[in-house]
N, C-alpha and C positions, 0 to 999 in steps of 0.2 A: 414416479417421484420427479419433482422439478427442482433442480439445483441451480441457483444463480451464483455466478462467480464475479466478484467485483474486480475489474481490471483497471489499471492506471498507466497512462503514458507519461514517461519521465525522461529528462535529459540523460543520455548515456553517462554512467558513472566514470567511464574511461576518459571522457572529455572534460574540458574546463566548464565550470558552471558559474555564472555571474548573475548579479542582481541588476535590474534596471533601476538606476539611481533616481529616476524621475517618478516612477510608479511604486517602487519598492517591491515589485514582483520579480519572480525568477524570469530571466531572459531565456525563454524556451527556444528561440530561434538561434541562439548562440552555439548550439551543439546538436548532435544527432538525437532524434527522439526514438525511444524504444519502449516496449512493455516492461514495467518494473518486474524484476526477477521474482520477487516474492509473490506477485500475483500470478506469474506463470506456474509457480509451485502450487498455489491454491487451485489453479485449473487442473494440474496433474492429479490432485486429490480427487476432484470431481470425476475426471476421466477414468481414473483407476476404479472408482466405484461403478461407473457405468460399464466398464469392461465385464463386470460380473453380473450386472443388472441391466440388461439390454433395454428395458422399458424406461430407464431414467433419461431425463432430458437435461442437457447442460446449456444454460443460457449465459452469455457474457453481457455484462453491464458496465458502462463507463460514462463518466461525465468529463467533458473537455472540449477543446476547440476543433476546428475542421480537419486537423491532422490526425485525429484519433482513429477514424475508420481504417486507415492503412495499418495501424498497429493491431486493431481488433481482428483484421483479416488473418493475421498470424495465428491468433487464438482459434479461429475457425479452421485454419489449416491443420492445427494440432489435433482437432477432433470435436470441438464444441459444435452444438447443433444450430444455434442462431445467436445473433448479437443485437443489443439495443444500445444506441448511442444517444445520450442526452446532450444536446448542443443548443446554447442560447447565449447571445451576447451579454445578457444581463448577469450571467454567471462569471464574468471576467473578474478575477480577484476574489472569488468566493472563499470565505473562511470555512473551517471545519463544521461549524454549526449549520450553515446554509447548505454545505455539501451533503451533510448527513440528512437533512430534511428532504433534499431533492432525491437522493438515492433511495430513501425510505419510501417516498411517494412512487418512484419508479418500480420498486420491488413489489409494493402493494398492487400496482396496476398489472404487472406481469403475472403475479401469483407465484408462490414459492412453498417449498417444504424445507429447504435449507439454503442459507446464504453463506458462502465461503469467501473470506478476504485474507489478505496478508496482514501481519501484525503491525507493520510500520513501513512506510514508503521511503525510498532513497532521496526524494526531493523535499521531505518534510519530516519533522520529528514528533508529531502529536501522539500517534499510537492509540487514539481513543475513538476513532471513527466507527469501528465495528460495534463497540459498546453503545455509542450514541444511536446507531441504527437499530440495534436490538431494543433499546429503550423506546424509541419512536414507534417501532412495530409492535411493542408489547409482548415480546417473546424472550425466551432465555438467550443469554449470550455467553459463550465459552471462548475465552481469549487466550492467545499465545500457546496454542497446543503444539506439542512436539510429536504427537501421534494422533491419528484420527481413525475411528471405526464408525461406519455408518450402517444402520439397519433400517428396516422399513418404518420403524416408529421412533427411533432415537438416534442420537449421535453421542459418542464418547471419545475421550482422549486423555492424554497425560499433559499436565501443566507443571513445568519446572520453575521454581523460584529459589532464591538464595537459601532459604531455611528448609527446603525440602521439595518433595514431589507429591502432587495431588493427582488422583484419578477422578475425573469429573465426567458427568453425563447430563443430558437434557433430552426431554421429549421433543419431538418435532411438532410444529415448525420451530426453527432456531437459527441463530447467527453464530458462526464461529470464525476465529482468526487463527492462522497457523504461522509457525516460525520457520526459519531456514533449516531446521532439523528434518523437515520433510524432504522427500526426494526431488531432485532436479526435474524440470519439465522434459517431456519427450520431444524428440525432433519431428518436425513435419516432413512428410515425403512429397514427391511430385504429385501423387494421386490426391493427397490431402490439400495441396495448394490449388489444384484445379477444381476440386470439389468445393473449396471455400468460396469460389466466385459465384456459385449458384445457391449458396445457403441464405436463408432469410436474414436481412439486415434492416433494422428500423432506426430511424432518427426521430427523436421526440424533443419537444420544446417545453418550457415551463408551462405554457398554456395547455399543452396536451396532458400534462401531469396535474393540472388543476392548481398550480402554484401561481398566484396573482403577481404581476410584475412589481407592484408596490411592496411586496413582501420579500423581494429578492435582493435587497441591499445587504451588503456584508455586515455581519454583526460586530466585527472588529475593524479598527481604523489604524493604518500605519502612520505614525506621527513623524518619524524620521528614519532615514536609511543612509548608510555610509559604507564605503568599501573597507574590507578588513585590512589593517595595516600590513605592509610587506614584512616578511619574516626577516629578522636581523640575524647577523652572524652569531653563532654560539661562542662560548668561551672555550678557548683551547688551553689545556693544561699540559705543560711540558714537564717531564719527570727529571728533575735534577736532584732527586733524593727526597723531595718533600711533596711529591704528588699527592700522597695520601692526606697530608695536612691541608693542601689546597682544596682537595675535593671535599673534605669535612667542613672547611670554612665556607665553601660555596653552598653546601646543603644547609648549613646553619643559617647563613644570611638570608636564604630563601625560605626559611622556616619549614624545611623538609625533614630536618631532624632537630632535636633539642641539644643545645650545647651543654657541656659539663657545668654543673653548679659550682660556684667558687667556694 
């Protein structure tokens, strides 16, 4: 079985994240770059399955700039078998539609039985990329799974929503995304770090994937960007016996509660 895990390099959530006001893009040089935690959990799902099925192969796949290989090496040190990095200057500022097309092309070229991704990344709030990839590949997509069970011919799991819980399954090949309900990723040890240096690592371009340069323009355009206004001081209520009334008035003025009808 060949399992492809979609990895993403993101600015560390512990640091400040800012937008480049000229391009409208995230300023990735403004903070430390790390593997997104949810993609590390996706890798853990793949590695846990391989622990019991030694013939399974775990392949890391990422799209991004020249900094990505250093992050992917961490995934190799954790136990993945090989990595593929798609790097092309034409992908700068790519939106989700283009990113999905490129990832789907890479997945087809690598070959797969199962693709595992995180449900949403910390540097963006789309949450639709796994579904888009499944659609482009023409296979079933199971999203936002809180449990995962992988067999030789199928994948299954639990999907929690506000109105209830669903038990879902799909025949392989398939694409799934997982939530933070899955276990944390394992730590890499010294042996894994040293082994990672010798594991296969490929870099591919749009031309390698058969994506023509004139098709690589972003499908969406940023019209304007501005810094978020600085946070203003909150309202301080001093209790002189009427704090409850002051609080009720504040909530009513901000339409957080309804005032009494006259």
